[in-house]
mmCIF file as Biopython writes it, N, C-alpha, C and O atoms, coordinates in Angstrom:
data_model
#
loop_
_atom_site.group_PDB
_atom_site.id
_atom_site.type_symbol
_atom_site.label_atom_id
_atom_site.label_alt_id
_atom_site.label_comp_id
_atom_site.label_asym_id
_atom_site.label_entity_id
_atom_site.label_seq_id
_atom_site.pdbx_PDB_ins_code
_atom_site.Cartn_x
_atom_site.Cartn_y
_atom_site.Cartn_z
_atom_site.occupancy
_atom_site.B_iso_or_equiv
_atom_site.auth_seq_id
_atom_site.auth_asym_id
_atom_site.pdbx_PDB_model_num
ATOM 1   N N  . MET A ? 1  ? 0.847   -1.182  0.000   1.0 0.0 1  A 1 
ATOM 2   C CA . MET A ? 1  ? 0.000   0.000   0.000   1.0 0.0 1  A 1 
ATOM 3   C C  . MET A ? 1  ? 0.889   1.241   0.000   1.0 0.0 1  A 1 
ATOM 4   O O  . MET A ? 1  ? 1.983   1.249   0.565   1.0 0.0 1  A 1 
ATOM 5   N N  . ASP A ? 2  ? 0.402   2.254   -0.629  1.0 0.0 2  A 1 
ATOM 6   C CA . ASP A ? 2  ? 1.182   3.493   -0.591  1.0 0.0 2  A 1 
ATOM 7   C C  . ASP A ? 2  ? 0.818   4.286   0.667   1.0 0.0 2  A 1 
ATOM 8   O O  . ASP A ? 2  ? -0.093  3.913   1.406   1.0 0.0 2  A 1 
ATOM 9   N N  . GLU A ? 3  ? 1.524   5.357   0.892   1.0 0.0 3  A 1 
ATOM 10  C CA . GLU A ? 3  ? 1.393   6.158   2.121   1.0 0.0 3  A 1 
ATOM 11  C C  . GLU A ? 3  ? -0.027  6.690   2.330   1.0 0.0 3  A 1 
ATOM 12  O O  . GLU A ? 3  ? -0.513  6.694   3.461   1.0 0.0 3  A 1 
ATOM 13  N N  . THR A ? 4  ? -0.703  7.140   1.266   1.0 0.0 4  A 1 
ATOM 14  C CA . THR A ? 4  ? -2.058  7.692   1.421   1.0 0.0 4  A 1 
ATOM 15  C C  . THR A ? 4  ? -3.057  6.610   1.830   1.0 0.0 4  A 1 
ATOM 16  O O  . THR A ? 4  ? -3.976  6.878   2.604   1.0 0.0 4  A 1 
ATOM 17  N N  . ASP A ? 5  ? -2.885  5.384   1.316   1.0 0.0 5  A 1 
ATOM 18  C CA . ASP A ? 5  ? -3.764  4.281   1.720   1.0 0.0 5  A 1 
ATOM 19  C C  . ASP A ? 5  ? -3.575  3.947   3.194   1.0 0.0 5  A 1 
ATOM 20  O O  . ASP A ? 5  ? -4.550  3.729   3.913   1.0 0.0 5  A 1 
ATOM 21  N N  . VAL A ? 6  ? -2.338  3.906   3.641   1.0 0.0 6  A 1 
ATOM 22  C CA . VAL A ? 6  ? -2.047  3.599   5.042   1.0 0.0 6  A 1 
ATOM 23  C C  . VAL A ? 6  ? -2.654  4.671   5.942   1.0 0.0 6  A 1 
ATOM 24  O O  . VAL A ? 6  ? -3.243  4.348   6.973   1.0 0.0 6  A 1 
ATOM 25  N N  . ARG A ? 7  ? -2.519  5.932   5.569   1.0 0.0 7  A 1 
ATOM 26  C CA . ARG A ? 7  ? -3.080  7.020   6.371   1.0 0.0 7  A 1 
ATOM 27  C C  . ARG A ? 7  ? -4.613  6.935   6.412   1.0 0.0 7  A 1 
ATOM 28  O O  . ARG A ? 7  ? -5.228  7.127   7.461   1.0 0.0 7  A 1 
ATOM 29  N N  . SER A ? 8  ? -5.209  6.648   5.267   1.0 0.0 8  A 1 
ATOM 30  C CA . SER A ? 8  ? -6.668  6.527   5.218   1.0 0.0 8  A 1 
ATOM 31  C C  . SER A ? 8  ? -7.156  5.383   6.096   1.0 0.0 8  A 1 
ATOM 32  O O  . SER A ? 8  ? -8.147  5.529   6.813   1.0 0.0 8  A 1 
ATOM 33  N N  . LEU A ? 9  ? -6.470  4.249   6.045   1.0 0.0 9  A 1 
ATOM 34  C CA . LEU A ? 9  ? -6.831  3.110   6.869   1.0 0.0 9  A 1 
ATOM 35  C C  . LEU A ? 9  ? -6.695  3.449   8.355   1.0 0.0 9  A 1 
ATOM 36  O O  . LEU A ? 9  ? -7.575  3.116   9.149   1.0 0.0 9  A 1 
ATOM 37  N N  . TYR A ? 10 ? -5.614  4.101   8.729   1.0 0.0 10 A 1 
ATOM 38  C CA . TYR A ? 10 ? -5.391  4.518   10.111  1.0 0.0 10 A 1 
ATOM 39  C C  . TYR A ? 10 ? -6.513  5.452   10.584  1.0 0.0 10 A 1 
ATOM 40  O O  . TYR A ? 10 ? -7.051  5.276   11.677  1.0 0.0 10 A 1 
ATOM 41  N N  . ARG A ? 11 ? -6.858  6.432   9.764   1.0 0.0 11 A 1 
ATOM 42  C CA . ARG A ? 11 ? -7.913  7.378   10.137  1.0 0.0 11 A 1 
ATOM 43  C C  . ARG A ? 11 ? -9.262  6.666   10.285  1.0 0.0 11 A 1 
ATOM 44  O O  . ARG A ? 11 ? -10.039 6.973   11.189  1.0 0.0 11 A 1 
ATOM 45  N N  . TYR A ? 12 ? -9.528  5.723   9.396   1.0 0.0 12 A 1 
ATOM 46  C CA . TYR A ? 12 ? -10.793 4.986   9.487   1.0 0.0 12 A 1 
ATOM 47  C C  . TYR A ? 12 ? -10.855 4.197   10.793  1.0 0.0 12 A 1 
ATOM 48  O O  . TYR A ? 12 ? -11.859 4.247   11.504  1.0 0.0 12 A 1 
ATOM 49  N N  . ILE A ? 13 ? -9.795  3.476   11.105  1.0 0.0 13 A 1 
ATOM 50  C CA . ILE A ? 13 ? -9.788  2.669   12.330  1.0 0.0 13 A 1 
ATOM 51  C C  . ILE A ? 13 ? -9.935  3.561   13.559  1.0 0.0 13 A 1 
ATOM 52  O O  . ILE A ? 13 ? -10.655 3.206   14.492  1.0 0.0 13 A 1 
ATOM 53  N N  . ARG A ? 14 ? -9.277  4.696   13.574  1.0 0.0 14 A 1 
ATOM 54  C CA . ARG A ? 14 ? -9.393  5.632   14.697  1.0 0.0 14 A 1 
ATOM 55  C C  . ARG A ? 14 ? -10.810 6.195   14.804  1.0 0.0 14 A 1 
ATOM 56  O O  . ARG A ? 14 ? -11.282 6.477   15.905  1.0 0.0 14 A 1 
ATOM 57  N N  . SER A ? 15 ? -11.492 6.362   13.665  1.0 0.0 15 A 1 
ATOM 58  C CA . SER A ? 15 ? -12.850 6.921   13.690  1.0 0.0 15 A 1 
ATOM 59  C C  . SER A ? 15 ? -13.873 5.958   14.287  1.0 0.0 15 A 1 
ATOM 60  O O  . SER A ? 15 ? -14.978 6.367   14.642  1.0 0.0 15 A 1 
ATOM 61  N N  . LEU A ? 16 ? -13.512 4.685   14.398  1.0 0.0 16 A 1 
ATOM 62  C CA . LEU A ? 16 ? -14.431 3.694   14.966  1.0 0.0 16 A 1 
ATOM 63  C C  . LEU A ? 16 ? -14.625 3.866   16.461  1.0 0.0 16 A 1 
ATOM 64  O O  . LEU A ? 16 ? -15.599 3.366   17.023  1.0 0.0 16 A 1 
ATOM 65  N N  . GLY A ? 17 ? -13.716 4.561   17.101  1.0 0.0 17 A 1 
ATOM 66  C CA . GLY A ? 17 ? -13.845 4.819   18.536  1.0 0.0 17 A 1 
ATOM 67  C C  . GLY A ? 17 ? -13.191 3.748   19.370  1.0 0.0 17 A 1 
ATOM 68  O O  . GLY A ? 17 ? -12.477 2.891   18.850  1.0 0.0 17 A 1 
ATOM 69  N N  . PRO A ? 18 ? -13.438 3.796   20.689  1.0 0.0 18 A 1 
ATOM 70  C CA . PRO A ? 18 ? -12.799 2.824   21.575  1.0 0.0 18 A 1 
ATOM 71  C C  . PRO A ? 18 ? -13.334 1.414   21.332  1.0 0.0 18 A 1 
ATOM 72  O O  . PRO A ? 18 ? -14.420 1.224   20.786  1.0 0.0 18 A 1 
ATOM 73  N N  . ALA A ? 19 ? -12.549 0.447   21.749  1.0 0.0 19 A 1 
ATOM 74  C CA . ALA A ? 19 ? -12.931 -0.958  21.566  1.0 0.0 19 A 1 
ATOM 75  C C  . ALA A ? 19 ? -14.199 -1.268  22.338  1.0 0.0 19 A 1 
ATOM 76  O O  . ALA A ? 19 ? -14.418 -0.732  23.424  1.0 0.0 19 A 1 
ATOM 77  N N  . GLY A ? 20 ? -15.023 -2.120  21.790  1.0 0.0 20 A 1 
ATOM 78  C CA . GLY A ? 20 ? -16.265 -2.525  22.442  1.0 0.0 20 A 1 
ATOM 79  C C  . GLY A ? 20 ? -16.044 -3.717  23.356  1.0 0.0 20 A 1 
ATOM 80  O O  . GLY A ? 20 ? -14.914 -4.017  23.740  1.0 0.0 20 A 1 
ATOM 81  N N  . ALA A ? 21 ? -17.117 -4.386  23.695  1.0 0.0 21 A 1 
ATOM 82  C CA . ALA A ? 21 ? -17.045 -5.555  24.566  1.0 0.0 21 A 1 
ATOM 83  C C  . ALA A ? 21 ? -16.376 -6.710  23.823  1.0 0.0 21 A 1 
ATOM 84  O O  . ALA A ? 21 ? -16.444 -6.807  22.597  1.0 0.0 21 A 1 
ATOM 85  N N  . ALA A ? 22 ? -15.741 -7.564  24.580  1.0 0.0 22 A 1 
ATOM 86  C CA . ALA A ? 22 ? -15.079 -8.734  24.001  1.0 0.0 22 A 1 
ATOM 87  C C  . ALA A ? 22 ? -16.118 -9.692  23.432  1.0 0.0 22 A 1 
ATOM 88  O O  . ALA A ? 22 ? -17.258 -9.733  23.896  1.0 0.0 22 A 1 
ATOM 89  N N  . ALA A ? 23 ? -15.722 -10.450 22.440  1.0 0.0 23 A 1 
ATOM 90  C CA . ALA A ? 23 ? -16.612 -11.453 21.848  1.0 0.0 23 A 1 
ATOM 91  C C  . ALA A ? 23 ? -16.880 -12.553 22.871  1.0 0.0 23 A 1 
ATOM 92  O O  . ALA A ? 23 ? -16.027 -12.824 23.717  1.0 0.0 23 A 1 
ATOM 93  N N  . PRO A ? 24 ? -18.057 -13.195 22.810  1.0 0.0 24 A 1 
ATOM 94  C CA . PRO A ? 24 ? -18.348 -14.283 23.753  1.0 0.0 24 A 1 
ATOM 95  C C  . PRO A ? 24 ? -17.361 -15.431 23.587  1.0 0.0 24 A 1 
ATOM 96  O O  . PRO A ? 24 ? -16.806 -15.636 22.508  1.0 0.0 24 A 1 
ATOM 97  N N  . GLN A ? 25 ? -17.150 -16.172 24.662  1.0 0.0 25 A 1 
ATOM 98  C CA . GLN A ? 25 ? -16.254 -17.312 24.632  1.0 0.0 25 A 1 
ATOM 99  C C  . GLN A ? 25 ? -16.843 -18.431 23.776  1.0 0.0 25 A 1 
ATOM 100 O O  . GLN A ? 25 ? -18.059 -18.519 23.602  1.0 0.0 25 A 1 
ATOM 101 N N  . LEU A ? 26 ? -15.979 -19.273 23.252  1.0 0.0 26 A 1 
ATOM 102 C CA . LEU A ? 26 ? -16.383 -20.415 22.441  1.0 0.0 26 A 1 
ATOM 103 C C  . LEU A ? 26 ? -17.222 -21.374 23.287  1.0 0.0 26 A 1 
ATOM 104 O O  . LEU A ? 26 ? -16.891 -21.642 24.442  1.0 0.0 26 A 1 
ATOM 105 N N  . VAL A ? 27 ? -18.302 -21.886 22.711  1.0 0.0 27 A 1 
ATOM 106 C CA . VAL A ? 27 ? -19.148 -22.859 23.397  1.0 0.0 27 A 1 
ATOM 107 C C  . VAL A ? 27 ? -18.912 -24.221 22.759  1.0 0.0 27 A 1 
ATOM 108 O O  . VAL A ? 27 ? -19.054 -24.375 21.546  1.0 0.0 27 A 1 
ATOM 109 N N  . ALA A ? 28 ? -18.554 -25.200 23.569  1.0 0.0 28 A 1 
ATOM 110 C CA . ALA A ? 28 ? -18.295 -26.549 23.072  1.0 0.0 28 A 1 
ATOM 111 C C  . ALA A ? 28 ? -19.598 -27.208 22.621  1.0 0.0 28 A 1 
ATOM 112 O O  . ALA A ? 28 ? -20.666 -26.854 23.120  1.0 0.0 28 A 1 
ATOM 113 N N  . PRO A ? 29 ? -19.531 -28.156 21.691  1.0 0.0 29 A 1 
ATOM 114 C CA . PRO A ? 29 ? -20.736 -28.857 21.258  1.0 0.0 29 A 1 
ATOM 115 C C  . PRO A ? 29 ? -21.447 -29.509 22.437  1.0 0.0 29 A 1 
ATOM 116 O O  . PRO A ? 29 ? -20.815 -30.141 23.284  1.0 0.0 29 A 1 
ATOM 117 N N  . GLY A ? 30 ? -22.749 -29.353 22.483  1.0 0.0 30 A 1 
ATOM 118 C CA . GLY A ? 30 ? -23.547 -29.943 23.541  1.0 0.0 30 A 1 
ATOM 119 C C  . GLY A ? 30 ? -23.753 -29.045 24.751  1.0 0.0 30 A 1 
ATOM 120 O O  . GLY A ? 30 ? -24.626 -29.326 25.572  1.0 0.0 30 A 1 
ATOM 121 N N  . GLU A ? 31 ? -22.973 -27.969 24.888  1.0 0.0 31 A 1 
ATOM 122 C CA . GLU A ? 31 ? -23.146 -27.047 26.006  1.0 0.0 31 A 1 
ATOM 123 C C  . GLU A ? 31 ? -24.237 -26.031 25.688  1.0 0.0 31 A 1 
ATOM 124 O O  . GLU A ? 31 ? -24.532 -25.777 24.520  1.0 0.0 31 A 1 
ATOM 125 N N  . LYS A ? 32 ? -24.832 -25.456 26.720  1.0 0.0 32 A 1 
ATOM 126 C CA . LYS A ? 32 ? -25.897 -24.482 26.542  1.0 0.0 32 A 1 
ATOM 127 C C  . LYS A ? 32 ? -25.317 -23.115 26.194  1.0 0.0 32 A 1 
ATOM 128 O O  . LYS A ? 32 ? -24.372 -22.648 26.829  1.0 0.0 32 A 1 
ATOM 129 N N  . VAL A ? 33 ? -25.894 -22.482 25.180  1.0 0.0 33 A 1 
ATOM 130 C CA . VAL A ? 33 ? -25.462 -21.147 24.759  1.0 0.0 33 A 1 
ATOM 131 C C  . VAL A ? 33 ? -26.177 -20.123 25.627  1.0 0.0 33 A 1 
ATOM 132 O O  . VAL A ? 33 ? -27.396 -20.191 25.788  1.0 0.0 33 A 1 
ATOM 133 N N  . MET A ? 34 ? -25.432 -19.175 26.188  1.0 0.0 34 A 1 
ATOM 134 C CA . MET A ? 34 ? -26.002 -18.208 27.114  1.0 0.0 34 A 1 
ATOM 135 C C  . MET A ? 34 ? -26.302 -16.854 26.465  1.0 0.0 34 A 1 
ATOM 136 O O  . MET A ? 34 ? -26.923 -16.000 27.098  1.0 0.0 34 A 1 
ATOM 137 N N  . THR A ? 35 ? -25.880 -16.643 25.232  1.0 0.0 35 A 1 
ATOM 138 C CA . THR A ? 35 ? -26.115 -15.374 24.544  1.0 0.0 35 A 1 
ATOM 139 C C  . THR A ? 35 ? -27.211 -15.547 23.502  1.0 0.0 35 A 1 
ATOM 140 O O  . THR A ? 35 ? -27.460 -16.670 23.064  1.0 0.0 35 A 1 
ATOM 141 N N  . PRO A ? 36 ? -27.879 -14.457 23.087  1.0 0.0 36 A 1 
ATOM 142 C CA . PRO A ? 36 ? -28.906 -14.576 22.057  1.0 0.0 36 A 1 
ATOM 143 C C  . PRO A ? 36 ? -28.286 -15.050 20.737  1.0 0.0 36 A 1 
ATOM 144 O O  . PRO A ? 36 ? -27.146 -14.709 20.421  1.0 0.0 36 A 1 
ATOM 145 N N  . PHE A ? 37 ? -29.044 -15.835 19.977  1.0 0.0 37 A 1 
ATOM 146 C CA . PHE A ? 37 ? -28.563 -16.312 18.692  1.0 0.0 37 A 1 
ATOM 147 C C  . PHE A ? 37 ? -29.745 -16.570 17.764  1.0 0.0 37 A 1 
ATOM 148 O O  . PHE A ? 37 ? -30.890 -16.666 18.204  1.0 0.0 37 A 1 
ATOM 149 N N  . ILE A ? 38 ? -29.447 -16.679 16.487  1.0 0.0 38 A 1 
ATOM 150 C CA . ILE A ? 38 ? -30.454 -16.967 15.457  1.0 0.0 38 A 1 
ATOM 151 C C  . ILE A ? 38 ? -30.039 -18.241 14.745  1.0 0.0 38 A 1 
ATOM 152 O O  . ILE A ? 38 ? -28.878 -18.389 14.365  1.0 0.0 38 A 1 
ATOM 153 N N  . VAL A ? 39 ? -30.977 -19.164 14.561  1.0 0.0 39 A 1 
ATOM 154 C CA . VAL A ? 39 ? -30.699 -20.388 13.824  1.0 0.0 39 A 1 
ATOM 155 C C  . VAL A ? 39 ? -31.073 -20.150 12.364  1.0 0.0 39 A 1 
ATOM 156 O O  . VAL A ? 39 ? -32.224 -19.842 12.056  1.0 0.0 39 A 1 
ATOM 157 N N  . LEU A ? 40 ? -30.105 -20.294 11.472  1.0 0.0 40 A 1 
ATOM 158 C CA . LEU A ? 40 ? -30.339 -20.104 10.049  1.0 0.0 40 A 1 
ATOM 159 C C  . LEU A ? 40 ? -30.369 -21.468 9.367   1.0 0.0 40 A 1 
ATOM 160 O O  . LEU A ? 40 ? -29.337 -22.125 9.234   1.0 0.0 40 A 1 
ATOM 161 N N  . GLU A ? 41 ? -31.550 -21.886 8.937   1.0 0.0 41 A 1 
ATOM 162 C CA . GLU A ? 41 ? -31.693 -23.159 8.245   1.0 0.0 41 A 1 
ATOM 163 C C  . GLU A ? 41 ? -32.296 -22.899 6.876   1.0 0.0 41 A 1 
ATOM 164 O O  . GLU A ? 41 ? -33.205 -22.079 6.749   1.0 0.0 41 A 1 
ATOM 165 N N  . PRO A ? 42 ? -31.806 -23.583 5.848   1.0 0.0 42 A 1 
ATOM 166 C CA . PRO A ? 42 ? -32.394 -23.383 4.525   1.0 0.0 42 A 1 
ATOM 167 C C  . PRO A ? 42 ? -33.813 -23.941 4.491   1.0 0.0 42 A 1 
ATOM 168 O O  . PRO A ? 42 ? -34.124 -24.876 5.228   1.0 0.0 42 A 1 
ATOM 169 N N  . PRO A ? 43 ? -34.679 -23.380 3.641   1.0 0.0 43 A 1 
ATOM 170 C CA . PRO A ? 43 ? -36.044 -23.905 3.548   1.0 0.0 43 A 1 
ATOM 171 C C  . PRO A ? 43 ? -36.035 -25.327 3.010   1.0 0.0 43 A 1 
ATOM 172 O O  . PRO A ? 43 ? -35.153 -25.706 2.240   1.0 0.0 43 A 1 
ATOM 173 N N  . GLN A ? 44 ? -37.001 -26.091 3.415   1.0 0.0 44 A 1 
ATOM 174 C CA . GLN A ? 44 ? -37.112 -27.478 2.968   1.0 0.0 44 A 1 
ATOM 175 C C  . GLN A ? 44 ? -37.747 -27.531 1.590   1.0 0.0 44 A 1 
ATOM 176 O O  . GLN A ? 44 ? -38.781 -26.908 1.351   1.0 0.0 44 A 1 
ATOM 177 N N  . MET A ? 45 ? -37.136 -28.264 0.698   1.0 0.0 45 A 1 
ATOM 178 C CA . MET A ? 45 ? -37.683 -28.429 -0.642  1.0 0.0 45 A 1 
ATOM 179 C C  . MET A ? 45 ? -38.836 -29.434 -0.577  1.0 0.0 45 A 1 
ATOM 180 O O  . MET A ? 45 ? -38.782 -30.379 0.209   1.0 0.0 45 A 1 
ATOM 181 N N  . PRO A ? 46 ? -39.885 -29.241 -1.400  1.0 0.0 46 A 1 
ATOM 182 C CA . PRO A ? 46 ? -40.962 -30.224 -1.426  1.0 0.0 46 A 1 
ATOM 183 C C  . PRO A ? 46 ? -40.441 -31.550 -1.988  1.0 0.0 46 A 1 
ATOM 184 O O  . PRO A ? 46 ? -39.476 -31.558 -2.752  1.0 0.0 46 A 1 
ATOM 185 N N  . PRO A ? 47 ? -41.062 -32.657 -1.620  1.0 0.0 47 A 1 
ATOM 186 C CA . PRO A ? 47 ? -40.579 -33.944 -2.120  1.0 0.0 47 A 1 
ATOM 187 C C  . PRO A ? 47 ? -40.762 -34.036 -3.637  1.0 0.0 47 A 1 
ATOM 188 O O  . PRO A ? 47 ? -41.711 -33.469 -4.179  1.0 0.0 47 A 1 
ATOM 189 N N  . PRO A ? 48 ? -39.866 -34.745 -4.324  1.0 0.0 48 A 1 
ATOM 190 C CA . PRO A ? 48 ? -40.009 -34.878 -5.773  1.0 0.0 48 A 1 
ATOM 191 C C  . PRO A ? 48 ? -41.249 -35.707 -6.113  1.0 0.0 48 A 1 
ATOM 192 O O  . PRO A ? 48 ? -41.706 -36.523 -5.313  1.0 0.0 48 A 1 
ATOM 193 N N  . CYS A ? 49 ? -41.778 -35.482 -7.303  1.0 0.0 49 A 1 
ATOM 194 C CA . CYS A ? 49 ? -42.946 -36.248 -7.745  1.0 0.0 49 A 1 
ATOM 195 C C  . CYS A ? 49 ? -42.499 -37.314 -8.737  1.0 0.0 49 A 1 
ATOM 196 O O  . CYS A ? 49 ? -41.438 -37.201 -9.351  1.0 0.0 49 A 1 
ATOM 197 N N  . SER A ? 50 ? -43.314 -38.343 -8.887  1.0 0.0 50 A 1 
ATOM 198 C CA . SER A ? 50 ? -43.008 -39.374 -9.872  1.0 0.0 50 A 1 
ATOM 199 C C  . SER A ? 50 ? -44.131 -39.510 -10.892 1.0 0.0 50 A 1 
ATOM 200 O O  . SER A ? 50 ? -43.960 -40.136 -11.938 1.0 0.0 50 A 1 
ATOM 201 N N  . ARG A ? 51 ? -45.297 -38.911 -10.574 1.0 0.0 51 A 1 
ATOM 202 C CA . ARG A ? 51 ? -46.449 -38.978 -11.495 1.0 0.0 51 A 1 
ATOM 203 C C  . ARG A ? 51 ? -47.330 -37.771 -11.238 1.0 0.0 51 A 1 
ATOM 204 O O  . ARG A ? 51 ? -47.178 -37.101 -10.217 1.0 0.0 51 A 1 
ATOM 205 N N  . ASP A ? 52 ? -48.245 -37.486 -12.145 1.0 0.0 52 A 1 
ATOM 206 C CA . ASP A ? 52 ? -49.112 -36.314 -12.036 1.0 0.0 52 A 1 
ATOM 207 C C  . ASP A ? 52 ? -50.007 -36.374 -10.801 1.0 0.0 52 A 1 
ATOM 208 O O  . ASP A ? 52 ? -50.368 -35.329 -10.260 1.0 0.0 52 A 1 
ATOM 209 N N  . LEU A ? 53 ? -50.371 -37.563 -10.347 1.0 0.0 53 A 1 
ATOM 210 C CA . LEU A ? 53 ? -51.251 -37.694 -9.181  1.0 0.0 53 A 1 
ATOM 211 C C  . LEU A ? 53 ? -50.568 -37.242 -7.887  1.0 0.0 53 A 1 
ATOM 212 O O  . LEU A ? 53 ? -51.244 -36.979 -6.893  1.0 0.0 53 A 1 
ATOM 213 N N  . ASP A ? 54 ? -49.240 -37.149 -7.891  1.0 0.0 54 A 1 
ATOM 214 C CA . ASP A ? 54 ? -48.510 -36.673 -6.706  1.0 0.0 54 A 1 
ATOM 215 C C  . ASP A ? 54 ? -48.646 -35.164 -6.534  1.0 0.0 54 A 1 
ATOM 216 O O  . ASP A ? 54 ? -48.331 -34.636 -5.467  1.0 0.0 54 A 1 
ATOM 217 N N  . CYS A ? 55 ? -49.109 -34.462 -7.567  1.0 0.0 55 A 1 
ATOM 218 C CA . CYS A ? 55 ? -49.173 -33.003 -7.562  1.0 0.0 55 A 1 
ATOM 219 C C  . CYS A ? 55 ? -50.573 -32.520 -7.217  1.0 0.0 55 A 1 
ATOM 220 O O  . CYS A ? 55 ? -51.534 -33.289 -7.197  1.0 0.0 55 A 1 
ATOM 221 N N  . GLY A ? 56 ? -50.659 -31.215 -6.943  1.0 0.0 56 A 1 
ATOM 222 C CA . GLY A ? 56 ? -51.940 -30.617 -6.598  1.0 0.0 56 A 1 
ATOM 223 C C  . GLY A ? 56 ? -52.767 -30.295 -7.840  1.0 0.0 56 A 1 
ATOM 224 O O  . GLY A ? 56 ? -52.369 -30.582 -8.969  1.0 0.0 56 A 1 
ATOM 225 N N  . ILE A ? 57 ? -53.923 -29.694 -7.598  1.0 0.0 57 A 1 
ATOM 226 C CA . ILE A ? 57 ? -54.829 -29.313 -8.675  1.0 0.0 57 A 1 
ATOM 227 C C  . ILE A ? 57 ? -54.164 -28.247 -9.541  1.0 0.0 57 A 1 
ATOM 228 O O  . ILE A ? 57 ? -53.606 -27.282 -9.017  1.0 0.0 57 A 1 
ATOM 229 N N  . GLY A ? 58 ? -54.220 -28.413 -10.857 1.0 0.0 58 A 1 
ATOM 230 C CA . GLY A ? 58 ? -53.632 -27.463 -11.781 1.0 0.0 58 A 1 
ATOM 231 C C  . GLY A ? 58 ? -52.135 -27.626 -11.957 1.0 0.0 58 A 1 
ATOM 232 O O  . GLY A ? 58 ? -51.488 -26.763 -12.551 1.0 0.0 58 A 1 
ATOM 233 N N  . GLU A ? 59 ? -51.569 -28.718 -11.450 1.0 0.0 59 A 1 
ATOM 234 C CA . GLU A ? 59 ? -50.146 -28.972 -11.579 1.0 0.0 59 A 1 
ATOM 235 C C  . GLU A ? 59 ? -49.913 -30.328 -12.220 1.0 0.0 59 A 1 
ATOM 236 O O  . GLU A ? 59 ? -50.749 -31.227 -12.129 1.0 0.0 59 A 1 
ATOM 237 N N  . ILE A ? 60 ? -48.768 -30.460 -12.866 1.0 0.0 60 A 1 
ATOM 238 C CA . ILE A ? 60 ? -48.344 -31.746 -13.411 1.0 0.0 60 A 1 
ATOM 239 C C  . ILE A ? 60 ? -46.918 -32.003 -12.962 1.0 0.0 60 A 1 
ATOM 240 O O  . ILE A ? 60 ? -46.213 -31.080 -12.555 1.0 0.0 60 A 1 
ATOM 241 N N  . CYS A ? 61 ? -46.496 -33.243 -13.035 1.0 0.0 61 A 1 
ATOM 242 C CA . CYS A ? 61 ? -45.136 -33.603 -12.650 1.0 0.0 61 A 1 
ATOM 243 C C  . CYS A ? 61 ? -44.197 -33.234 -13.790 1.0 0.0 61 A 1 
ATOM 244 O O  . CYS A ? 61 ? -44.348 -33.732 -14.906 1.0 0.0 61 A 1 
ATOM 245 N N  . GLY A ? 62 ? -43.228 -32.362 -13.515 1.0 0.0 62 A 1 
ATOM 246 C CA . GLY A ? 62 ? -42.292 -31.911 -14.537 1.0 0.0 62 A 1 
ATOM 247 C C  . GLY A ? 62 ? -41.353 -33.018 -14.984 1.0 0.0 62 A 1 
ATOM 248 O O  . GLY A ? 62 ? -41.277 -34.071 -14.351 1.0 0.0 62 A 1 
ATOM 249 N N  . THR A ? 63 ? -40.643 -32.779 -16.070 1.0 0.0 63 A 1 
ATOM 250 C CA . THR A ? 63 ? -39.737 -33.790 -16.611 1.0 0.0 63 A 1 
ATOM 251 C C  . THR A ? 63 ? -38.281 -33.534 -16.242 1.0 0.0 63 A 1 
ATOM 252 O O  . THR A ? 63 ? -37.461 -34.447 -16.332 1.0 0.0 63 A 1 
ATOM 253 N N  . ALA A ? 64 ? -37.937 -32.309 -15.827 1.0 0.0 64 A 1 
ATOM 254 C CA . ALA A ? 64 ? -36.552 -31.996 -15.467 1.0 0.0 64 A 1 
ATOM 255 C C  . ALA A ? 64 ? -36.221 -32.585 -14.103 1.0 0.0 64 A 1 
ATOM 256 O O  . ALA A ? 64 ? -37.072 -32.627 -13.214 1.0 0.0 64 A 1 
ATOM 257 N N  . GLU A ? 65 ? -34.987 -33.039 -13.942 1.0 0.0 65 A 1 
ATOM 258 C CA . GLU A ? 65 ? -34.530 -33.587 -12.662 1.0 0.0 65 A 1 
ATOM 259 C C  . GLU A ? 65 ? -34.058 -32.470 -11.755 1.0 0.0 65 A 1 
ATOM 260 O O  . GLU A ? 65 ? -33.411 -31.555 -12.265 1.0 0.0 65 A 1 
ATOM 261 N N  . PRO A ? 66 ? -34.315 -32.458 -10.479 1.0 0.0 66 A 1 
ATOM 262 C CA . PRO A ? 66 ? -35.245 -33.364 -9.822  1.0 0.0 66 A 1 
ATOM 263 C C  . PRO A ? 66 ? -36.673 -33.047 -10.217 1.0 0.0 66 A 1 
ATOM 264 O O  . PRO A ? 66 ? -37.034 -31.884 -10.397 1.0 0.0 66 A 1 
ATOM 265 N N  . ARG A ? 67 ? -37.476 -34.074 -10.348 1.0 0.0 67 A 1 
ATOM 266 C CA . ARG A ? 67 ? -38.837 -33.897 -10.829 1.0 0.0 67 A 1 
ATOM 267 C C  . ARG A ? 67 ? -39.672 -33.192 -9.768  1.0 0.0 67 A 1 
ATOM 268 O O  . ARG A ? 67 ? -39.817 -33.690 -8.652  1.0 0.0 67 A 1 
ATOM 269 N N  . MET A ? 68 ? -40.222 -32.026 -10.122 1.0 0.0 68 A 1 
ATOM 270 C CA . MET A ? 68 ? -41.018 -31.229 -9.214  1.0 0.0 68 A 1 
ATOM 271 C C  . MET A ? 68 ? -42.338 -30.899 -9.877  1.0 0.0 68 A 1 
ATOM 272 O O  . MET A ? 68 ? -42.429 -30.874 -11.104 1.0 0.0 68 A 1 
ATOM 273 N N  . CYS A ? 69 ? -43.375 -30.642 -9.068  1.0 0.0 69 A 1 
ATOM 274 C CA . CYS A ? 69 ? -44.685 -30.249 -9.591  1.0 0.0 69 A 1 
ATOM 275 C C  . CYS A ? 69 ? -44.596 -28.853 -10.185 1.0 0.0 69 A 1 
ATOM 276 O O  . CYS A ? 69 ? -44.026 -27.949 -9.575  1.0 0.0 69 A 1 
ATOM 277 N N  . VAL A ? 70 ? -45.164 -28.676 -11.385 1.0 0.0 70 A 1 
ATOM 278 C CA . VAL A ? 70 ? -45.161 -27.383 -12.064 1.0 0.0 70 A 1 
ATOM 279 C C  . VAL A ? 70 ? -46.590 -27.047 -12.488 1.0 0.0 70 A 1 
ATOM 280 O O  . VAL A ? 70 ? -47.417 -27.941 -12.665 1.0 0.0 70 A 1 
ATOM 281 N N  . LYS A ? 71 ? -46.872 -25.765 -12.648 1.0 0.0 71 A 1 
ATOM 282 C CA . LYS A ? 71 ? -48.195 -25.338 -13.107 1.0 0.0 71 A 1 
ATOM 283 C C  . LYS A ? 71 ? -48.401 -25.799 -14.539 1.0 0.0 71 A 1 
ATOM 284 O O  . LYS A ? 71 ? -47.447 -25.859 -15.314 1.0 0.0 71 A 1 
ATOM 285 N N  . ARG A ? 72 ? -49.652 -26.129 -14.903 1.0 0.0 72 A 1 
ATOM 286 C CA . ARG A ? 72 ? -49.951 -26.530 -16.289 1.0 0.0 72 A 1 
ATOM 287 C C  . ARG A ? 72 ? -49.769 -25.399 -17.230 1.0 0.0 72 A 1 
ATOM 288 O O  . ARG A ? 72 ? -49.977 -25.558 -18.433 1.0 0.0 72 A 1 
#
């Protein structure tokens, strides 16, 4: 980095102010977590279909893999 980049970085870090609270300690698997947290899980995909009867009204079983119900 050149001198102006180093100065800009220094000024930015100084502008953040004093250090905040320390990060929580590591929690081993199976131990209870004492701080607030959010569980992020991906949405569940609907089960694949194998025939048109597996789908709802106005839908048919698509041909692309994985086979999913699609609108007519």
